[in-house]
MDAnalysis code that builds the backbone (N, CA, C; Angstrom):
import MDAnalysis as mda
import numpy as np

u = mda.Universe.empty(351, n_residues=117, atom_resindex=np.repeat(np.arange(117), 3), trajectory=True)
u.add_TopologyAttr("name", ["N", "CA", "C"] * 117)
u.add_TopologyAttr("resid", np.arange(1, 118))
u.add_TopologyAttr("resname", ["MET", "ALA", "ARG", "MET", "THR", "LEU", "ASP", "GLN", "ILE", "LYS", "ALA", "SER", "ARG", "PRO", "LYS", "ILE", "ASP", "ARG", "ALA", "LYS", "ILE", "ASP", "GLU", "THR", "THR", "GLU", "GLU", "ASP", "ILE", "LEU", "ARG", "HIS", "MET", "LYS", "GLU", "ASP", "ASN", "GLU", "ASP", "THR", "ASP", "ALA", "ALA", "LEU", "GLY", "ASN", "PHE", "ILE", "GLU", "ASP", "VAL", "PRO", "PRO", "VAL", "GLN", "ILE", "ARG", "ASP", "GLN", "MET", "GLY", "MET", "THR", "GLN", "VAL", "GLU", "PHE", "ALA", "ARG", "VAL", "LEU", "SER", "ILE", "PRO", "VAL", "SER", "THR", "LEU", "ARG", "ASN", "TRP", "GLU", "GLN", "GLY", "ARG", "VAL", "ARG", "ILE", "ASP", "PRO", "ALA", "ALA", "ARG", "ALA", "LEU", "PHE", "ARG", "ILE", "LEU", "ASN", "ARG", "ASP", "PRO", "GLU", "TYR", "ALA", "LEU", "LYS", "ALA", "LEU", "GLU", "PRO", "GLU", "ARG", "LYS", "VAL", "SER"])
u.atoms.positions = np.array([
    [92.046, 117.407, 69.177],
    [92.973, 116.674, 69.999],
    [93.148, 115.276, 69.423],
    [94.395, 114.854, 69.277],
    [94.676, 113.541, 68.707],
    [94.347, 112.449, 69.715],
    [93.833, 111.365, 69.209],
    [93.522, 110.232, 70.073],
    [94.772, 109.374, 70.231],
    [94.896, 108.776, 71.418],
    [96.035, 107.908, 71.684],
    [95.523, 106.525, 72.053],
    [96.298, 105.523, 71.668],
    [95.954, 104.165, 72.071],
    [96.395, 103.957, 73.513],
    [95.910, 102.903, 74.136],
    [96.307, 102.594, 75.505],
    [97.819, 102.379, 75.588],
    [98.386, 101.694, 74.596],
    [99.833, 101.465, 74.591],
    [100.602, 102.787, 74.505],
    [100.107, 103.734, 73.711],
    [100.755, 105.042, 73.603],
    [100.684, 105.804, 74.925],
    [99.548, 105.716, 75.587],
    [99.394, 106.392, 76.876],
    [100.347, 105.795, 77.898],
    [100.414, 104.457, 77.944],
    [101.309, 103.798, 78.893],
    [102.775, 104.126, 78.611],
    [103.124, 104.284, 77.336],
    [104.521, 104.550, 76.967],
    [104.912, 106.007, 77.171],
    [103.936, 106.903, 77.221],
    [104.270, 108.324, 77.354],
    [104.732, 108.633, 78.769],
    [105.627, 109.561, 78.892],
    [106.155, 109.968, 80.183],
    [105.425, 111.224, 80.629],
    [105.140, 111.347, 81.915],
    [104.486, 112.568, 82.394],
    [105.400, 113.769, 82.188],
    [104.790, 114.902, 81.921],
    [105.562, 116.120, 81.676],
    [105.692, 116.911, 82.976],
    [106.578, 116.445, 83.837],
    [106.787, 117.087, 85.126],
    [108.204, 117.629, 85.164],
    [108.324, 118.903, 85.463],
    [109.638, 119.524, 85.576],
    [110.052, 119.490, 87.041],
    [110.746, 118.416, 87.445],
    [111.138, 118.239, 88.844],
    [112.027, 119.382, 89.322],
    [112.893, 119.889, 88.457],
    [113.785, 120.986, 88.861],
    [112.971, 122.223, 89.223],
    [111.939, 122.508, 88.438],
    [111.095, 123.661, 88.722],
    [110.349, 123.472, 90.043],
    [109.885, 122.270, 90.292],
    [109.193, 121.988, 91.546],
    [110.150, 122.177, 92.720],
    [111.370, 121.636, 92.591],
    [112.355, 121.745, 93.667],
    [112.770, 123.189, 93.937],
    [112.714, 124.040, 92.913],
    [113.110, 125.444, 93.058],
    [111.989, 126.332, 93.619],
    [110.776, 125.802, 93.709],
    [109.646, 126.591, 94.180],
    [109.836, 126.959, 95.647],
    [109.680, 128.239, 95.954],
    [109.862, 128.731, 97.318],
    [108.500, 128.966, 97.979],
    [108.542, 129.205, 99.287],
    [107.314, 129.543, 100.018],
    [106.714, 130.836, 99.470],
    [107.578, 131.780, 99.098],
    [107.099, 133.047, 98.527],
    [106.352, 132.800, 97.221],
    [106.868, 131.878, 96.402],
    [106.190, 131.530, 95.150],
    [104.796, 130.960, 95.440],
    [104.727, 130.100, 96.426],
    [103.445, 129.481, 96.778],
    [102.449, 130.530, 97.253],
    [102.907, 131.455, 98.113],
    [102.025, 132.532, 98.584],
    [101.551, 133.411, 97.431],
    [102.462, 133.710, 96.512],
    [102.094, 134.522, 95.346],
    [101.033, 133.804, 94.517],
    [101.208, 132.504, 94.311],
    [100.228, 131.729, 93.534],
    [98.875, 131.692, 94.236],
    [98.911, 131.560, 95.561],
    [97.653, 131.545, 96.316],
    [96.918, 132.875, 96.144],
    [97.654, 133.977, 96.216],
    [97.036, 135.301, 96.037],
    [96.468, 135.433, 94.634],
    [97.213, 134.963, 93.630],
    [96.745, 135.023, 92.245],
    [95.467, 134.201, 92.056],
    [95.319, 133.137, 92.829],
    [94.141, 132.272, 92.748],
    [93.035, 132.698, 93.712],
    [93.216, 133.866, 94.337],
    [92.244, 134.403, 95.302],
    [91.997, 133.457, 96.473],
    [93.040, 132.766, 96.912],
    [92.931, 131.901, 98.081],
    [93.335, 132.693, 99.313],
    [92.757, 132.330, 100.443],
    [93.073, 132.986, 101.707],
    [94.428, 132.479, 102.187],
    [95.427, 133.340, 102.157],
    [96.782, 132.933, 102.548],
    [96.932, 132.764, 104.055],
    [95.968, 133.285, 104.827],
    [96.029, 133.159, 106.286],
    [95.166, 132.016, 106.816],
    [94.476, 131.326, 105.924],
    [93.596, 130.238, 106.363],
    [94.428, 129.097, 106.934],
    [93.878, 128.451, 107.933],
    [94.561, 127.306, 108.529],
    [94.608, 126.170, 107.518],
    [95.689, 125.426, 107.572],
    [95.801, 124.271, 106.696],
    [94.819, 123.204, 107.142],
    [94.310, 122.464, 106.199],
    [93.408, 121.370, 106.533],
    [94.187, 120.244, 107.200],
    [93.462, 119.344, 107.790],
    [94.110, 118.196, 108.408],
    [94.632, 117.263, 107.329],
    [95.873, 116.894, 107.478],
    [96.481, 115.948, 106.543],
    [96.471, 114.580, 107.191],
    [95.875, 113.631, 106.519],
    [95.838, 112.270, 107.026],
    [96.704, 111.425, 106.115],
    [97.766, 110.915, 106.692],
    [98.689, 110.110, 105.897],
    [98.117, 108.717, 105.699],
    [98.080, 108.295, 104.448],
    [97.633, 106.942, 104.152],
    [98.772, 105.973, 104.427],
    [98.448, 104.873, 105.045],
    [99.437, 103.842, 105.334],
    [99.252, 102.740, 104.305],
    [100.297, 102.430, 103.547],
    [100.155, 101.386, 102.529],
    [99.794, 100.041, 103.159],
    [98.892, 99.296, 102.527],
    [98.480, 98.011, 103.102],
    [99.646, 97.040, 103.259],
    [100.615, 97.100, 102.354],
    [101.758, 96.188, 102.470],
    [102.540, 96.477, 103.757],
    [102.629, 97.733, 104.144],
    [103.336, 98.096, 105.376],
    [102.605, 97.526, 106.597],
    [101.296, 97.655, 106.616],
    [100.507, 97.131, 107.733],
    [100.606, 95.605, 107.778],
    [100.482, 94.997, 106.618],
    [100.536, 93.534, 106.535],
    [101.894, 93.024, 107.015],
    [102.970, 93.701, 106.603],
    [104.309, 93.304, 107.043],
    [104.463, 93.466, 108.556],
    [103.958, 94.576, 109.099],
    [104.048, 94.809, 110.547],
    [103.287, 93.737, 111.326],
    [102.223, 93.237, 110.725],
    [101.413, 92.217, 111.392],
    [101.944, 90.812, 111.137],
    [102.944, 90.708, 110.270],
    [103.548, 89.411, 109.976],
    [102.620, 88.471, 109.235],
    [101.805, 89.015, 108.347],
    [100.836, 88.189, 107.621],
    [101.210, 88.083, 106.153],
    [100.821, 86.970, 105.557],
    [100.947, 86.822, 104.110],
    [99.778, 87.566, 103.459],
    [99.838, 87.709, 102.145],
    [98.723, 88.335, 101.440],
    [97.444, 87.529, 101.625],
    [97.563, 86.216, 101.575],
    [96.387, 85.355, 101.720],
    [95.769, 85.526, 103.110],
    [96.598, 85.521, 104.144],
    [96.091, 85.679, 105.510],
    [95.436, 87.045, 105.696],
    [96.100, 88.101, 105.213],
    [95.582, 89.462, 105.379],
    [94.268, 89.631, 104.630],
    [94.191, 89.106, 103.419],
    [92.952, 89.188, 102.634],
    [91.822, 88.442, 103.335],
    [92.143, 87.298, 103.934],
    [91.119, 86.524, 104.645],
    [90.592, 87.320, 105.841],
    [91.485, 87.960, 106.585],
    [91.069, 88.766, 107.739],
    [90.166, 89.912, 107.297],
    [90.505, 90.537, 106.162],
    [89.722, 91.673, 105.657],
    [88.473, 91.240, 104.890],
    [88.340, 89.944, 104.640],
    [87.218, 89.392, 103.861],
    [87.159, 89.994, 102.460],
    [88.336, 90.044, 101.829],
    [88.420, 90.536, 100.460],
    [89.180, 89.516, 99.615],
    [89.003, 89.555, 98.303],
    [89.784, 88.657, 97.447],
    [91.279, 89.014, 97.510],
    [92.125, 88.015, 97.422],
    [93.576, 88.250, 97.423],
    [93.957, 89.146, 96.244],
    [93.265, 88.976, 95.131],
    [93.580, 89.791, 93.950],
    [93.348, 91.277, 94.223],
    [92.345, 91.608, 95.017],
    [92.088, 93.005, 95.376],
    [93.249, 93.554, 96.185],
    [93.697, 92.791, 97.170],
    [94.836, 93.214, 97.987],
    [96.079, 93.389, 97.128],
    [96.329, 92.453, 96.240],
    [97.506, 92.548, 95.349],
    [97.416, 93.798, 94.479],
    [96.237, 94.071, 93.956],
    [96.069, 95.272, 93.127],
    [96.349, 96.536, 93.927],
    [95.897, 96.583, 95.175],
    [96.167, 97.738, 96.035],
    [97.650, 97.865, 96.312],
    [98.276, 96.746, 96.683],
    [99.689, 96.785, 97.052],
    [100.577, 97.152, 95.866],
    [100.185, 96.766, 94.669],
    [100.986, 97.043, 93.487],
    [100.586, 98.343, 92.800],
    [99.617, 99.043, 93.381],
    [99.229, 100.346, 92.852],
    [98.438, 100.297, 91.571],
    [97.894, 99.148, 91.227],
    [97.101, 99.047, 89.994],
    [95.702, 99.603, 90.176],
    [95.213, 99.554, 91.414],
    [93.864, 100.022, 91.713],
    [93.934, 100.948, 92.922],
    [93.220, 102.049, 92.834],
    [93.177, 103.008, 93.947],
    [92.356, 102.411, 95.095],
    [92.872, 102.588, 96.299],
    [92.184, 102.063, 97.476],
    [91.017, 102.979, 97.812],
    [89.835, 102.399, 98.012],
    [88.654, 103.212, 98.290],
    [88.742, 103.819, 99.691],
    [88.016, 104.913, 99.948],
    [88.114, 105.619, 101.231],
    [87.809, 104.750, 102.448],
    [86.853, 103.856, 102.354],
    [86.527, 103.003, 103.509],
    [87.697, 102.092, 103.853],
    [88.338, 101.529, 102.842],
    [89.491, 100.657, 103.093],
    [90.660, 101.463, 103.647],
    [90.866, 102.682, 103.149],
    [91.941, 103.531, 103.691],
    [91.695, 103.813, 105.164],
    [90.438, 104.045, 105.538],
    [90.109, 104.280, 106.952],
    [90.395, 103.028, 107.775],
    [90.050, 101.869, 107.247],
    [90.330, 100.617, 107.948],
    [91.831, 100.431, 108.127],
    [92.617, 100.775, 107.121],
    [94.072, 100.638, 107.236],
    [94.635, 101.580, 108.303],
    [94.054, 102.765, 108.426],
    [94.504, 103.683, 109.495],
    [94.203, 103.088, 110.864],
    [93.037, 102.459, 111.001],
    [92.668, 101.821, 112.272],
    [93.609, 100.647, 112.556],
    [93.835, 99.819, 111.542],
    [94.745, 98.685, 111.714],
    [96.149, 99.157, 112.086],
    [96.582, 100.268, 111.524],
    [97.911, 100.790, 111.817],
    [98.010, 101.306, 113.255],
    [96.950, 101.948, 113.742],
    [96.974, 102.534, 115.088],
    [96.772, 101.502, 116.188],
    [95.863, 100.561, 115.956],
    [95.566, 99.587, 117.006],
    [95.213, 98.245, 116.366],
    [96.224, 97.514, 115.904],
    [95.943, 96.271, 115.177],
    [95.205, 95.225, 116.016],
    [95.533, 95.139, 117.301],
    [94.887, 94.131, 118.141],
    [93.378, 94.389, 118.239],
    [93.006, 95.635, 118.490],
    [91.587, 95.995, 118.590],
    [90.888, 95.792, 117.242],
    [91.549, 96.232, 116.165],
    [90.944, 96.119, 114.835],
    [90.733, 94.656, 114.460],
    [91.735, 93.817, 114.728],
    [91.594, 92.395, 114.402],
    [90.464, 91.751, 115.197],
    [90.343, 92.141, 116.468],
    [89.256, 91.600, 117.294],
    [87.901, 92.013, 116.712],
    [87.803, 93.273, 116.279],
    [86.543, 93.759, 115.713],
    [86.225, 93.092, 114.381],
    [87.249, 92.635, 113.657],
    [87.037, 92.002, 112.357],
    [86.723, 90.517, 112.455],
    [86.899, 89.937, 113.637],
    [86.600, 88.513, 113.798],
    [85.117, 88.257, 113.541],
    [84.806, 87.129, 112.917],
    [83.388, 86.789, 112.720],
    [82.710, 86.576, 114.065],
    [81.447, 86.966, 114.122],
    [80.694, 86.755, 115.374],
    [80.443, 85.288, 115.580],
    [80.543, 84.889, 116.820],
    [80.281, 83.484, 117.162],
    [78.869, 83.374, 117.730],
    [78.145, 82.433, 117.203],
    [76.766, 82.233, 117.689],
    [76.802, 81.482, 119.011],
    [75.985, 81.972, 119.931],
    [75.870, 81.322, 121.229],
    [74.749, 80.318, 121.148],
    [75.043, 79.052, 121.560],
    [73.981, 78.033, 121.479],
    [73.212, 77.917, 122.752],
])
């Protein structure tokens, strides 16, 4: 196998045949499942939609700096997530789902504890 430089990898286009994907029918999928010895009658797993952090941040009316401060993360980490340069880890994805469902409760839980004197 030939080695590629990082620049060559970045310049290469993925080999995806969108037309073939669009033409795929439910019957094709069932046939493939049978060929792969998958249970065609099995219930589908739960699909959890990831909510992009930029969408949550926009809904909350926060800047990147404000949102990063609330999450106690570097702004650069948030920028990398929002720009798709770095994959969001599972714990952060779970936090984003919580923030999306109940931002008021999540923000209250994220507040620093206040010491009682």
